[in-house]
C-alpha positions as CSV (number, residue, x, y, z in Angstrom):
1,X,0.0,0.2,-0.1
2,X,3.0,2.4,0.5
3,X,4.1,1.8,-2.5
4,X,1.2,2.1,-4.7
5,X,-1.1,4.3,-2.5
6,X,1.2,6.7,-0.8
7,X,0.1,10.4,0.3
8,X,-3.9,8.9,-0.1
9,X,-3.8,7.3,3.6
10,X,-2.4,8.7,7.4
11,X,-0.2,6.8,9.9
12,X,1.6,3.5,9.4
13,X,0.1,0.9,7.4
14,X,-1.3,-2.2,9.2
15,X,-4.5,-4.7,8.8
16,X,-7.4,-4.7,10.6
17,X,-7.5,-7.2,13.2
18,X,-10.8,-8.4,12.4
19,X,-12.0,-8.1,9.1
20,X,-10.4,-9.3,5.4
21,X,-10.4,-8.0,2.2
22,X,-12.0,-10.1,-1.2
23,X,-15.0,-11.8,-2.2
24,X,-14.4,-14.9,-0.5
25,X,-14.2,-13.2,2.6
26,X,-17.4,-11.0,2.4
27,X,-18.9,-14.2,1.2
28,X,-18.2,-16.4,4.2
29,X,-19.2,-13.8,6.5
30,X,-22.6,-13.3,4.9
31,X,-22.9,-17.3,5.1
32,X,-22.3,-16.9,8.5
33,X,-24.6,-14.1,9.6
34,X,-27.8,-15.0,11.3
35,X,-30.4,-12.7,11.8
36,X,-32.0,-14.3,15.0
37,X,-31.7,-11.9,17.7
38,X,-30.5,-9.2,15.8
39,X,-33.4,-6.9,17.0
40,X,-32.6,-7.0,20.6
41,X,-28.9,-7.5,20.4
42,X,-27.5,-5.1,17.8
43,X,-27.2,-2.0,20.1
44,X,-24.9,-4.7,22.6
45,X,-21.4,-2.7,22.8
46,X,-19.7,-5.6,25.7
47,X,-18.6,-8.0,25.6
48,X,-18.6,-9.0,22.7
49,X,-20.2,-12.5,22.8
50,X,-23.1,-10.2,23.7
51,X,-23.3,-8.5,20.2
52,X,-26.1,-8.9,17.8
53,X,-24.6,-6.7,15.0
54,X,-23.8,-8.0,11.5
55,X,-20.1,-6.8,11.0
56,X,-21.3,-6.8,7.1
57,X,-20.7,-3.1,6.9
58,X,-17.2,-3.3,5.3
59,X,-18.2,-5.5,2.6
60,X,-21.4,-3.4,1.9
61,X,-19.4,-0.3,1.6
62,X,-17.1,-1.5,-1.0
63,X,-19.7,-3.3,-2.9
64,X,-19.2,-7.1,-2.1
65,X,-22.0,-7.6,-0.8
66,X,-25.1,-5.9,-2.6
67,X,-27.8,-4.6,-0.6
68,X,-30.1,-6.5,-2.6
69,X,-28.3,-9.5,-1.4
70,X,-27.8,-8.5,2.4
71,X,-32.3,-8.1,1.9
72,X,-32.6,-11.6,0.6
73,X,-29.9,-13.2,2.6
74,X,-32.2,-12.8,5.6
75,X,-35.5,-13.9,4.1
76,X,-37.2,-16.2,6.5
77,X,-36.0,-14.8,9.8
78,X,-38.0,-13.9,12.8
79,X,-40.0,-11.1,11.9
80,X,-39.0,-8.5,14.2
81,X,-35.2,-9.4,13.5
82,X,-35.5,-9.2,9.9
83,X,-37.6,-5.9,9.9
84,X,-34.9,-4.2,12.1
85,X,-31.9,-5.4,9.9
86,X,-33.9,-4.0,6.6
87,X,-34.3,-0.9,8.2
88,X,-30.3,-0.5,8.5
89,X,-30.3,-1.5,4.7
90,X,-33.0,1.1,4.0
91,X,-31.2,3.7,6.2
92,X,-27.5,2.9,3.8
93,X,-29.9,3.3,1.0
94,X,-31.5,6.7,1.8
95,X,-27.9,8.2,2.9
96,X,-26.9,7.4,-0.6
97,X,-30.1,9.1,-2.3
98,X,-29.7,12.2,-0.2
99,X,-25.6,12.2,-0.6
100,X,-26.4,12.0,-4.6
101,X,-28.7,14.7,-4.3
102,X,-26.9,17.0,-2.1
103,X,-23.0,16.5,-2.9
104,X,-20.3,18.2,-0.4
105,X,-23.8,20.0,0.7
106,X,-24.3,17.2,3.2
107,X,-21.5,18.8,5.3
108,X,-23.9,21.1,6.3
109,X,-26.6,21.4,9.0
110,X,-29.7,20.0,7.0
111,X,-32.6,21.2,9.6
112,X,-31.4,22.7,12.5
113,X,-28.1,24.3,14.0
114,X,-25.3,22.3,15.7
115,X,-24.7,22.2,19.4
116,X,-22.8,25.9,20.7
117,X,-19.2,25.4,21.0
118,X,-17.9,24.8,24.8
119,X,-14.2,25.7,24.9
120,X,-13.1,22.0,24.6
121,X,-10.7,20.1,22.7
122,X,-10.7,16.1,21.2
123,X,-8.0,15.1,23.9
124,X,-10.7,15.9,26.5
125,X,-13.8,14.7,24.7
126,X,-12.1,11.8,23.9
127,X,-10.5,11.2,27.5
128,X,-8.5,7.5,27.4
129,X,-9.2,7.2,31.3
130,X,-12.6,6.9,30.5
131,X,-12.6,2.9,30.1
132,X,-16.1,3.6,27.7
133,X,-14.4,5.6,25.6
134,X,-11.0,3.5,25.3
135,X,-12.9,0.5,24.5
136,X,-14.8,1.7,21.8
137,X,-11.6,4.2,20.2
138,X,-9.3,1.2,21.0
139,X,-11.6,-1.1,18.8
140,X,-12.1,1.7,15.9
141,X,-8.1,2.2,15.7
142,X,-7.5,-1.7,15.8
143,X,-10.1,-3.2,13.8
144,X,-11.4,-0.2,11.9
145,X,-15.2,-1.1,12.8
146,X,-17.7,-0.3,15.8
147,X,-21.0,-0.9,16.5
148,X,-23.6,1.4,15.9
149,X,-24.2,2.3,19.3
150,X,-20.4,3.0,19.7
151,X,-20.4,5.4,17.0
152,X,-23.1,6.9,18.6
153,X,-21.3,7.5,21.9
154,X,-18.4,8.9,20.4
155,X,-20.3,11.2,17.9
156,X,-22.2,12.6,21.0
157,X,-19.2,13.3,23.2
158,X,-17.9,15.2,20.7
159,X,-20.2,17.4,19.6
160,X,-23.0,17.3,22.2
161,X,-21.3,17.1,25.5
162,X,-18.2,18.7,24.3
163,X,-19.2,21.5,21.6
164,X,-16.6,20.3,19.1
165,X,-17.3,21.0,15.5
166,X,-19.0,17.5,14.3
167,X,-17.7,18.0,10.8
168,X,-14.2,17.7,12.3
169,X,-14.9,14.6,14.6
170,X,-17.0,12.8,11.6
171,X,-14.3,13.4,9.2
172,X,-11.6,11.9,12.4
173,X,-14.1,9.0,12.2
174,X,-14.4,8.1,8.6
175,X,-11.3,8.0,8.1
176,X,-10.1,5.3,10.5
177,X,-13.2,3.2,9.3
178,X,-13.5,0.5,6.8
179,X,-16.9,1.2,6.3
180,X,-16.3,5.2,5.9
181,X,-18.7,6.3,4.1
182,X,-19.2,9.9,3.3
183,X,-22.7,9.4,2.8
184,X,-23.9,7.3,5.6
185,X,-21.4,8.6,8.1
186,X,-22.1,12.4,7.5
187,X,-26.1,11.4,8.1
188,X,-25.5,9.4,11.2
189,X,-23.1,12.5,12.7
190,X,-26.1,14.5,11.6
191,X,-28.9,12.6,13.5
192,X,-26.8,12.2,16.8
193,X,-25.7,15.8,17.3
194,X,-29.3,17.0,16.1
195,X,-28.9,18.9,12.6
196,X,-30.7,16.7,10.9
197,X,-34.0,16.2,13.6
198,X,-33.8,19.2,16.1
199,X,-33.3,16.7,19.1
200,X,-30.0,15.9,20.0
201,X,-28.4,12.0,21.2
202,X,-27.5,12.2,24.7
203,X,-24.7,10.2,25.9
204,X,-24.1,9.3,29.8
205,X,-23.4,6.6,31.9
206,X,-26.5,4.8,32.4
207,X,-25.8,3.9,28.8
208,X,-22.6,2.3,29.1
209,X,-24.0,0.4,32.3
210,X,-26.7,-0.9,30.1
211,X,-24.9,-1.4,26.7
212,X,-21.5,-2.3,28.3
213,X,-21.7,-3.8,31.7
214,X,-18.8,-4.4,33.8
215,X,-16.7,-1.8,31.7
216,X,-17.3,1.0,34.7
217,X,-15.8,-0.7,37.3
218,X,-12.5,-0.6,36.0
219,X,-13.0,2.7,34.9
220,X,-9.9,5.1,36.0
221,X,-12.5,7.9,37.0
222,X,-15.2,5.7,38.1
223,X,-15.4,7.8,41.6
224,X,-16.0,11.0,39.7
225,X,-17.3,9.9,36.3
226,X,-17.5,13.3,33.8
227,X,-20.6,11.3,32.1
228,X,-22.5,10.9,35.5
229,X,-25.7,13.4,34.1
230,X,-26.9,13.9,30.8
231,X,-25.6,16.6,28.6
232,X,-27.5,20.0,29.5
233,X,-28.6,20.2,26.1
234,X,-29.2,17.3,24.3
235,X,-33.0,17.6,23.8
236,X,-33.3,20.9,21.8
237,X,-30.5,22.6,19.4
238,X,-29.9,26.7,20.6
239,X,-29.1,27.7,17.1
240,X,-32.8,27.2,15.5
241,X,-33.4,25.9,12.2
242,X,-30.9,27.0,9.4
243,X,-31.4,27.2,5.8
244,X,-31.6,23.9,4.0
245,X,-28.3,22.7,1.6
246,X,-29.1,23.1,-1.5
247,X,-29.4,20.1,-4.1
248,X,-26.5,20.4,-6.8
249,X,-28.0,21.7,-9.9
250,X,-29.1,19.0,-12.4
251,X,-27.9,18.5,-16.1
252,X,-30.8,19.8,-18.5
253,X,-29.5,18.3,-21.7
254,X,-30.8,15.1,-23.2
255,X,-29.3,11.8,-22.4
256,X,-29.8,8.5,-23.6
257,X,-31.9,6.2,-21.5
258,X,-32.6,9.3,-19.1
259,X,-36.2,9.1,-18.0
260,X,-38.0,12.5,-18.3
261,X,-41.1,12.0,-15.7
262,X,-43.8,14.2,-16.3
263,X,-44.9,16.9,-13.5
264,X,-43.4,17.7,-10.9
265,X,-39.5,16.3,-10.0
266,X,-37.4,19.0,-10.2
267,X,-35.1,20.4,-7.1
268,X,-37.2,22.1,-4.8
269,X,-40.5,20.0,-5.3
270,X,-40.8,16.1,-5.5
271,X,-37.9,13.9,-6.4
272,X,-39.3,10.6,-8.0
273,X,-38.0,7.6,-6.5
274,X,-38.2,6.3,-9.9
275,X,-36.4,9.1,-11.3
276,X,-33.2,8.6,-9.4
277,X,-33.0,4.8,-9.0
278,X,-33.0,4.7,-13.1
279,X,-36.5,2.5,-12.8
280,X,-39.7,3.2,-15.2
281,X,-42.9,4.3,-13.3
282,X,-46.2,4.9,-15.2
283,X,-46.4,7.8,-17.5
284,X,-42.6,8.2,-17.9
285,X,-41.6,8.5,-21.5
286,X,-38.3,6.4,-21.8
287,X,-35.5,7.1,-25.1
288,X,-33.4,4.0,-26.7
289,X,-30.2,2.9,-24.8
290,X,-29.1,2.1,-21.0
291,X,-30.4,4.1,-18.4
292,X,-27.9,6.1,-17.5
293,X,-29.2,8.7,-15.2
294,X,-28.6,9.3,-11.3
295,X,-27.7,6.2,-10.0
296,X,-27.0,4.8,-6.6
297,X,-25.0,1.4,-6.9
298,X,-25.2,-1.3,-5.7
299,X,-29.0,-0.2,-3.8
300,X,-32.5,-1.7,-2.9
301,X,-33.9,-0.9,-6.8
302,X,-33.1,-4.0,-8.3
303,X,-36.5,-4.2,-9.6
304,X,-38.4,-1.2,-11.1
305,X,-38.7,1.7,-8.7
306,X,-41.9,2.4,-9.0
307,X,-42.0,-0.7,-7.1
308,X,-41.2,-0.5,-3.3
309,X,-40.2,-3.2,-1.6
310,X,-42.8,-5.9,-0.9
311,X,-45.3,-5.1,1.6
312,X,-44.4,-1.1,1.6
313,X,-46.7,1.6,1.3
314,X,-45.5,4.6,-1.0
315,X,-46.7,7.2,1.6
316,X,-47.3,7.7,5.1
317,X,-50.6,9.4,4.2
318,X,-51.7,6.7,1.6
319,X,-54.9,4.5,2.6
320,X,-53.6,0.7,1.9
321,X,-56.6,-0.7,-0.3
322,X,-55.0,-4.4,-0.9
323,X,-52.1,-5.8,0.4
324,X,-48.9,-5.5,-1.7
325,X,-47.7,-8.6,-4.0
326,X,-43.9,-6.9,-5.4
327,X,-46.0,-3.9,-6.7
328,X,-47.8,-1.3,-4.2
329,X,-51.1,-0.9,-5.0
330,X,-51.9,2.0,-2.3
331,X,-52.9,5.2,-3.6
332,X,-50.2,7.7,-4.2
333,X,-48.2,4.7,-5.1
334,X,-45.4,6.1,-7.3
335,X,-44.0,8.9,-5.1
336,X,-41.9,8.8,-1.9
337,X,-43.3,11.4,0.7
338,X,-40.4,14.6,0.7
339,X,-39.0,17.2,2.3
340,X,-37.8,20.7,0.8
341,X,-34.1,19.9,2.5
342,X,-33.8,16.6,1.1
343,X,-36.0,15.8,-1.7
344,X,-37.5,12.8,-0.5
345,X,-37.8,10.0,2.7
346,X,-38.3,6.2,2.6
347,X,-42.0,5.2,2.9
348,X,-43.0,4.8,6.6
349,X,-45.3,2.1,7.2
350,X,-46.6,-0.9,5.8
351,X,-49.5,-2.2,3.7
352,X,-52.5,-4.8,6.0
353,X,-49.3,-7.3,5.7
354,X,-47.6,-5.5,8.9
355,X,-47.8,-2.5,10.8
356,X,-44.9,0.0,11.4
357,X,-44.2,3.4,12.3
358,X,-41.8,6.4,11.6
359,X,-38.3,5.1,11.9
């Protein structure tokens, strides 16, 4: 790596202690993953034997396991666990679409202001004397990976409790992650620090005791824990709502195979999922040639994009009229709900085959 990729990485070259690259390793990891217990154990941090996280994200990030393949792998598993795992796959798909629409603007607050600065620094935020942080930062440095709960702890500790710039923390973490994705990592940080939702995620000792039992017992700061109480401003942002980033300008020139749907679909209005993913929807005109519009691969859009995943309504306000069977038959089925900031959101509930609330 030093000879061929010099200047493209930081620090000394060292392999991950846990993950190996290549298709054979990806196939073996997917075959070994059983979804049973995922919903209840995916957020467990310690001990490792208690974890339910799949650990597939490095291979998914680099395209060795596609989202449709991971989706299909859990067919037939316990419904609650399958649902929760597929929620995470849809989050990945959603993040890719947001990034395709916003580009580098994903580094700006989406809906609300960031936590206020508190005059701290990274050394204080990631104090190695705290056993919980030493555990998760050590795993990040050693393996290039962490469970999602650990990522939220670090992001909250960095930006919410210590008031450091979330963009700096996101870059620091992404440079060390094998699954480091500008799309998913930035969106995850924005969710945690509240700039995507207006509500912050607080990190405190109670979460460590619940998700990593026993870790606090060996902590040097156990008698004077700096996270014993909740952060003072983890509920609402102080800066208020900010202007949303603008989507990247779209090319208007005709392109072979590009869908030109009728009605709304330009930036600022509804963004049709069928157009983004390259699928054909009723009423769209197609030019001959391979589809080459804005595409996000690998994605869940392995079927025509106006077909939501089986069982999903296309709008939380839609009135289901019959169960879905590959093609959603709900009202307003050809569009997914939009927001002026990011253009569209995944569907939020199922047809009569099952119930689901917002993410």
